[in-house]
C-alpha positions as CSV (number, residue, x, y, z in Angstrom):
1,M,0.0,0.0,0.0
2,N,1.1,3.6,-0.5
3,D,2.0,5.8,2.5
4,D,-1.1,7.8,3.5
5,G,-0.5,8.6,7.0
6,V,3.2,8.2,8.4
7,P,3.5,11.6,10.3
8,V,6.0,14.3,9.2
9,I,7.2,16.4,12.0
10,D,9.0,19.6,11.5
11,L,11.6,20.0,14.4
12,G,11.9,23.7,13.5
13,R,8.3,24.4,14.7
14,G,6.4,24.2,18.0
15,G,4.4,21.2,19.4
16,V,7.2,18.7,18.7
17,H,6.6,16.9,22.0
18,C,2.9,16.4,21.4
19,A,3.5,15.4,17.7
20,V,6.1,12.9,18.6
21,D,4.0,11.4,21.4
22,A,1.1,10.8,18.9
23,A,3.3,9.4,16.3
24,C,4.9,6.9,18.7
25,R,1.4,5.9,20.1
26,D,0.0,5.4,16.6
27,W,2.7,4.4,14.2
28,G,6.0,4.1,16.0
29,F,7.3,5.7,12.8
30,F,7.5,9.3,11.6
31,Q,9.7,11.5,9.4
32,I,11.5,14.6,10.5
33,A,12.2,17.8,8.6
34,N,14.5,20.7,9.7
35,H,16.7,18.1,11.5
36,G,19.7,20.3,11.4
37,I,22.3,17.9,9.7
38,A,24.1,20.0,7.1
39,A,23.4,19.1,3.4
40,R,27.2,18.7,2.8
41,V,27.7,16.3,5.6
42,I,25.0,14.0,4.1
43,E,26.4,14.5,0.6
44,D,29.8,13.5,1.6
45,M,28.6,10.4,3.5
46,T,26.4,9.3,0.6
47,T,29.1,9.6,-1.9
48,Q,31.4,7.5,0.2
49,T,28.8,5.0,0.8
50,R,28.2,4.4,-2.8
51,A,32.1,4.3,-3.5
52,F,32.3,1.6,-0.7
53,F,29.7,-0.7,-2.1
54,A,31.2,-0.3,-5.7
55,Q,34.5,-1.7,-4.4
56,S,35.6,-5.2,-5.5
57,P,34.3,-8.2,-3.3
58,A,38.0,-8.7,-2.2
59,V,38.2,-5.2,-0.7
60,K,35.0,-5.4,1.1
61,R,35.6,-8.9,2.4
62,A,39.1,-7.8,3.8
63,I,37.1,-5.9,6.5
64,E,34.4,-8.5,6.9
65,R,32.7,-8.7,10.3
66,S,32.9,-11.8,12.4
67,E,31.1,-13.6,15.3
68,D,33.3,-11.7,17.8
69,N,33.3,-8.3,16.1
70,S,30.0,-7.4,14.5
71,W,31.3,-4.2,12.9
72,G,32.5,-4.4,9.4
73,Y,31.2,-5.6,6.0
74,Y,28.7,-8.4,5.6
75,D,26.4,-9.8,2.9
76,R,25.0,-13.0,4.4
77,E,22.8,-11.6,7.2
78,L,19.6,-13.4,8.4
79,T,16.3,-11.9,9.5
80,K,13.7,-14.4,10.7
81,N,16.3,-17.0,9.9
82,T,15.9,-16.1,6.3
83,P,18.7,-14.6,4.2
84,D,18.5,-10.8,3.4
85,W,19.0,-9.6,-0.1
86,K,21.5,-6.9,0.9
87,E,25.1,-6.1,1.8
88,V,26.0,-3.9,4.8
89,F,28.7,-2.1,6.5
90,D,28.4,-1.5,10.3
91,F,30.7,0.8,12.4
92,G,30.7,2.7,15.6
93,A,32.6,5.9,16.6
94,E,34.9,4.1,18.9
95,P,35.6,0.5,20.0
96,T,32.9,-1.0,22.4
97,G,33.9,-4.2,24.0
98,S,34.7,-6.7,21.3
99,F,33.2,-4.3,18.6
100,V,35.9,-2.6,16.8
101,P,35.4,-0.3,13.7
102,R,37.2,-1.3,10.6
103,W,38.0,1.0,7.7
104,P,38.8,0.2,4.0
105,A,42.4,1.5,3.2
106,E,41.3,2.1,-0.4
107,L,39.0,4.9,0.4
108,P,40.9,7.5,2.4
109,E,37.9,9.9,2.8
110,F,35.5,7.2,4.0
111,K,36.2,7.3,7.6
112,A,36.0,11.1,8.1
113,A,32.8,11.5,6.1
114,L,31.1,8.7,8.0
115,L,32.1,9.7,11.4
116,A,30.9,13.3,10.6
117,Y,27.5,12.1,9.7
118,F,27.5,9.6,12.8
119,R,28.1,12.6,15.1
120,A,25.4,14.7,13.5
121,C,22.9,11.8,13.9
122,E,23.9,11.2,17.4
123,T,22.9,14.8,18.2
124,V,19.5,14.5,16.6
125,A,18.9,11.1,18.2
126,L,19.8,12.4,21.6
127,R,17.4,15.3,21.2
128,L,14.6,12.8,20.3
129,L,15.6,10.7,23.3
130,R,15.0,13.6,25.6
131,V,11.6,14.3,24.0
132,L,10.6,10.6,24.7
133,S,11.9,10.8,28.1
134,A,9.7,13.9,28.9
135,N,6.7,12.4,27.1
136,L,7.0,9.4,29.3
137,G,6.8,11.4,32.4
138,M,10.5,11.7,33.3
139,S,12.9,14.7,33.1
140,S,14.2,15.3,29.7
141,H,17.7,14.3,30.7
142,A,16.7,11.3,32.9
143,L,18.0,8.7,30.3
144,D,21.2,10.7,29.4
145,R,23.5,8.6,31.6
146,H,22.9,5.6,29.5
147,F,23.9,7.3,26.2
148,V,26.2,10.3,26.7
149,G,29.8,9.3,26.6
150,R,30.7,5.7,25.9
151,H,27.7,3.9,24.5
152,S,27.1,1.2,21.7
153,S,25.3,3.1,19.2
154,F,26.2,2.3,15.6
155,M,25.6,3.0,12.0
156,R,24.8,0.7,9.1
157,L,25.2,1.4,5.4
158,N,22.8,-0.7,3.3
159,H,23.0,-1.6,-0.3
160,Y,20.1,-3.6,-1.7
161,P,21.2,-4.7,-5.2
162,A,18.5,-5.1,-8.0
163,C,16.9,-8.5,-7.4
164,P,15.8,-11.0,-10.1
165,E,13.3,-12.6,-7.9
166,P,11.7,-10.0,-5.6
167,E,8.9,-11.0,-3.3
168,R,6.5,-9.0,-1.1
169,P,4.5,-11.3,1.1
170,I,1.1,-10.3,2.4
171,G,0.9,-10.0,6.2
172,L,3.6,-11.3,8.6
173,T,5.2,-14.0,6.5
174,T,8.6,-14.6,4.9
175,P,9.2,-15.1,1.1
176,T,8.7,-18.7,-0.1
177,K,9.9,-18.2,-3.7
178,G,11.8,-14.9,-4.0
179,H,13.6,-12.4,-1.8
180,M,13.0,-9.5,0.6
181,G,15.8,-6.9,1.3
182,V,15.1,-7.3,5.0
183,N,12.3,-9.4,6.3
184,Y,10.0,-8.0,8.9
185,H,11.5,-7.2,12.4
186,T,11.7,-4.6,15.1
187,D,14.9,-2.6,16.0
188,P,16.3,-3.7,19.4
189,G,17.7,-0.3,20.4
190,A,16.1,2.9,21.6
191,V,15.7,5.2,18.5
192,T,16.6,4.5,14.8
193,L,17.2,7.4,12.2
194,L,17.2,6.3,8.6
195,L,18.3,8.3,5.5
196,Q,16.6,6.9,2.3
197,D,17.6,7.4,-1.2
198,A,15.0,8.2,-3.9
199,Q,14.2,4.5,-4.4
200,R,11.1,3.1,-2.6
201,G,11.6,0.2,-0.3
202,L,10.8,0.7,3.3
203,E,7.5,-0.5,4.7
204,V,5.9,-0.4,8.1
205,F,3.2,-2.7,9.3
206,H,0.2,-0.8,10.6
207,D,-3.4,-1.7,11.3
208,G,-2.9,-5.0,9.6
209,H,-1.4,-3.8,6.4
210,W,2.0,-2.8,5.0
211,F,2.5,0.8,4.1
212,V,5.4,2.3,2.1
213,V,7.2,5.1,4.0
214,E,7.7,7.2,1.0
215,P,11.2,8.8,0.4
216,R,11.0,12.6,1.2
217,P,13.7,15.0,0.2
218,D,15.5,16.6,3.1
219,T,13.9,14.3,5.7
220,L,15.0,11.5,8.1
221,V,12.8,8.5,8.9
222,V,12.6,7.9,12.7
223,N,11.3,4.7,14.4
224,I,11.3,3.8,18.0
225,G,12.9,0.4,19.1
226,D,12.4,-2.3,21.7
227,I,14.0,-0.4,24.4
228,A,11.5,2.5,24.0
229,Q,8.7,0.1,24.1
230,V,9.9,-1.5,27.4
231,W,10.6,2.0,28.9
232,S,7.0,3.0,28.0
233,N,5.5,-0.1,29.5
234,D,3.8,-0.7,26.0
235,R,2.4,2.7,25.8
236,Y,4.7,3.0,22.7
237,R,5.1,-0.1,20.5
238,A,8.2,-0.8,18.4
239,P,6.9,-1.1,15.0
240,L,7.4,-4.0,12.6
241,H,9.1,-3.0,9.4
242,R,11.0,-4.6,6.4
243,A,12.5,-3.5,3.1
244,F,11.5,-4.8,-0.3
245,V,13.7,-4.9,-3.4
246,N,13.4,-3.9,-7.0
247,P,14.1,-6.1,-10.0
248,A,15.6,-3.1,-12.0
249,A,17.2,-0.7,-9.6
250,D,19.6,-0.7,-6.6
251,R,18.6,1.1,-3.3
252,Y,20.8,2.5,-0.6
253,S,20.0,3.7,2.9
254,V,21.9,4.5,5.9
255,A,20.6,3.8,9.5
256,F,21.8,5.2,12.9
257,F,20.9,3.0,15.8
258,L,20.9,4.8,19.2
259,C,21.9,2.2,21.7
260,P,22.9,2.5,25.4
261,N,26.1,1.4,27.0
262,H,26.4,-2.4,27.5
263,A,26.1,-2.1,31.3
264,T,22.6,-0.7,31.0
265,T,19.7,-2.5,32.4
266,Y,16.3,-1.2,31.2
267,A,12.8,-1.8,32.4
268,P,9.5,0.1,32.5
269,L,10.2,3.6,33.7
270,P,8.8,4.4,37.2
271,S,6.5,7.1,35.6
272,T,4.8,4.4,33.5
273,V,4.0,2.1,36.3
274,D,1.1,2.4,38.9
275,A,-1.5,0.1,40.5
276,Q,-3.6,0.0,37.4
277,R,-0.8,-0.6,35.0
278,P,2.0,-2.9,36.7
279,P,5.4,-3.5,35.0
280,R,4.9,-5.7,31.9
281,Y,8.7,-6.5,31.5
282,R,11.4,-7.9,33.7
283,P,14.7,-5.9,33.7
284,I,16.9,-6.6,30.6
285,N,20.4,-6.2,30.4
286,W,21.3,-4.6,27.2
287,G,24.8,-6.1,26.6
288,E,23.5,-9.6,27.1
289,F,20.4,-9.0,25.0
290,Y,22.2,-7.4,22.0
291,S,25.0,-10.0,21.9
292,R,22.5,-12.7,21.6
293,R,20.5,-10.8,18.9
294,T,23.7,-10.2,17.0
295,L,24.4,-13.9,17.0
296,G,21.1,-14.8,15.6
297,D,21.7,-12.3,12.7
298,Y,25.2,-13.6,12.0
299,A,24.1,-17.2,11.7
300,D,21.2,-19.5,12.1
301,H,21.2,-20.1,15.8
302,G,17.6,-20.8,16.3
303,E,14.9,-18.3,17.4
304,E,15.9,-14.6,17.5
305,I,15.8,-13.3,21.0
306,Q,12.9,-10.8,21.6
307,I,11.7,-8.6,24.3
308,S,8.6,-10.6,24.5
309,Q,10.7,-13.3,26.2
310,F,11.0,-10.9,29.2
311,R,7.3,-10.2,29.6
312,I,5.8,-10.6,33.1
313,G,3.0,-13.2,33.3
314,G,0.3,-12.7,30.7
315,A,0.8,-9.2,30.0
316,A,-0.1,-8.3,26.4
């Protein structure tokens, strides 16, 4: 289906808190205009992204990620234990535990361009984090300690090559004959920022249907992740989304995932819990959760870990 309702929020105008709250309650997805990231920073990053994926397989595989270090190049990722039709490059701003950024020697401007965009996205994402915190009844800066300084946020460059056998299943199913770029999933972190190119491909599941999130010039797509759902005690729901592929055109996108430091344990915020609405989740340690989630993406290790496994009793 076409996009006919994903909200667009202008960060340069008033009413941002109310607009974000409504979007998170209804869609879990919205697009932001006037986000403040300079056009030159975006242009330099997108130029380097395309240059990287144009490199030979040998150059890309020289910095391939591993089971121990999930940052680097990869083209065999699984979602719902089904291979995705894509290649990616993941990195963070600095080493985090066993996650160490790796850079291609063949592209001398690559690192600087990507880090400049990473830092710009970090600023925007932290601004949105503070809006979420206030909307959930906490102080604006109540969650900063998990994200400011050393944290595990990372960025992903996506390339979806033209696919000879694309398939877009109806409902929450995976392809049986063809391919999706990425099968349906939620993001495990707190907030995701996505820059799309002009090629359609992103869909969100809403009211029982798939809706295309149309590419809009000068905007970023935002969606909340599993951590925000847990904090909100299900007031906000992390949205299911996926990416489809085109038989005749490549597609590129760049995602920034705002994630806390590995020591963070998250649970429903005190402001979201009362006698009528008890906590719906047990506390979850981010480092343990994410390492298990990454292992499931890297290779077929059974059922992907989900926040539903931490639900209390029969909460729904």
